C-alpha positions in Angstrom: 32.2 8.8 76.4 31.0 8.5 72.5 32.0 11.1 70.1 31.0 11.4 66.3 32.6 13.7 63.6 33.4 13.8 60.0 36.3 15.0 57.7 36.1 15.8 54.5 39.2 14.9 52.4 39.7 16.3 48.9 41.3 12.8 47.4 39.3 9.3 45.9 37.7 7.1 48.4 40.2 4.5 47.4 43.3 6.7 48.4 41.8 7.5 51.7 41.1 3.7 52.6 44.6 3.2 51.5 45.8 5.6 54.4 43.5 4.5 56.8 45.2 0.9 56.6 49.0 2.4 55.9 50.8 1.4 59.3 53.3 4.7 58.0 50.7 7.3 57.8 48.9 6.1 60.6 51.6 6.3 63.0 52.5 10.2 61.7 48.6 11.2 62.1 48.3 9.4 65.8 49.1 12.2 68.3 51.6 11.4 70.5 52.7 8.0 68.5 56.0 6.7 69.0 55.9 3.8 67.3 53.5 1.1 65.5 53.7 -1.8 63.9 52.3 -4.7 62.0 51.8 -7.9 64.5 49.4 -10.0 62.4 46.7 -9.9 60.4 44.9 -6.9 61.2 46.4 -6.1 64.4 49.2 -4.0 65.1 50.8 -2.7 68.6 51.2 0.7 69.2 53.0 2.9 72.0 51.6 6.1 72.2 53.0 9.5 74.9 49.8 11.3 75.9 49.2 14.3 78.2 45.6 14.5 79.3 45.1 17.5 81.6 47.6 17.3 84.7 48.0 13.6 84.0 51.3 12.5 81.0 51.7 9.0 80.2 53.4 6.4 78.2 50.5 4.0 76.6 51.3 0.5 75.2 48.6 -1.5 73.8 47.2 -3.1 70.6 44.9 -2.2 67.9 42.9 -4.0 65.9 40.8 -4.2 62.7 37.6 -5.5 62.1 34.4 -5.7 60.3 36.4 -4.6 57.3 34.5 -3.8 54.0 37.0 -2.4 51.1 36.8 0.3 50.5 34.2 1.4 52.7 34.4 0.9 55.9 36.2 -1.0 59.3 36.2 -0.9 63.1 39.4 0.1 64.7 39.7 -1.1 68.1 41.9 -1.0 70.8 43.1 -1.1 74.3 46.2 0.2 76.2 47.7 0.6 79.5 49.4 3.8 81.0 50.9 2.5 83.9 49.7 4.3 87.2 47.8 6.7 85.2 45.5 4.5 84.0 43.9 2.2 81.0 42.2 3.4 77.9 40.1 1.1 75.2 37.4 1.5 73.1 36.9 1.4 69.1 35.6 3.4 66.1 33.5 2.8 63.4 34.9 4.6 60.1 32.9 4.9 57.0 34.2 6.3 54.2 31.7 7.8 51.1 32.8 9.1 47.9 31.5 13.1 47.4 32.8 13.4 43.6 37.1 13.5 43.6 36.5 14.0 47.4 35.8 11.5 50.4 33.8 11.8 53.3 35.2 10.2 56.5 32.8 9.9 59.3 33.5 8.1 62.2 31.6 7.1 65.5 34.0 6.5 68.5 33.4 4.7 72.2 35.7 5.4 74.8 36.4 3.7 77.9 39.1 4.8 80.8 40.4 4.0 84.1 42.7 4.6 86.8 44.0 8.1 87.6 42.4 9.2 84.0 39.2 8.4 85.4 39.3 11.0 87.9 39.7 13.8 86.0 36.4 14.1 85.3 34.2 13.6 82.2 33.9 17.1 80.8 37.8 17.5 80.6 38.3 13.7 79.3 35.6 14.9 76.7 37.2 17.7 75.5 40.6 16.5 75.7 39.4 13.5 73.0 37.8 15.7 70.7 40.7 17.1 70.8 43.2 14.0 69.9 39.8 12.9 67.4 40.5 16.4 65.6 44.1 15.9 65.5 44.3 12.6 63.9 42.4 13.5 61.1 43.9 17.2 60.5 46.9 15.2 60.4 45.3 12.3 57.9 43.8 14.7 56.0 47.1 16.4 55.2 49.3 12.8 54.6 46.6 12.0 52.1 46.3 15.1 49.8 50.4 15.3 50.5 50.2 18.0 52.7 53.8 18.4 55.3 52.8 17.7 59.1 54.6 20.0 61.2 54.7 20.6 64.5 51.6 23.5 64.3 49.4 20.0 63.9 49.9 19.0 67.4 49.1 22.0 69.3 45.4 22.5 70.7 
């Protein structure tokens, strides 16, 4: 599954870059995130509870940052296991472009899934993945622009 998009954020590029590298902010923005902690240089451990179609699972995994070009771009990749629900792994290339006093955050995501999740069908997976990405970037935009993140931000 491949997904691309962009988000316009009313903040300077350096501010957006700092948020993308802050585990406290990321944990508030990642849908279903229960914990996110730094485990080493450019590495984090994550636990996230997600519901995709009829399958609900808690995923435990690792997140790694690479190809880091501050404050312009990086690649974020991860993999996690949701027990009998299956596994997910993938990555995203994130690029920040200054546009006056705003920032354009462009992303290209690729993901692979297996187990019960893979049996749900590509339309449901693609739709769910798009919603999860939109939730993350909506929350990130709010966090960077000092707006409150509410439970409404988790709605589809």
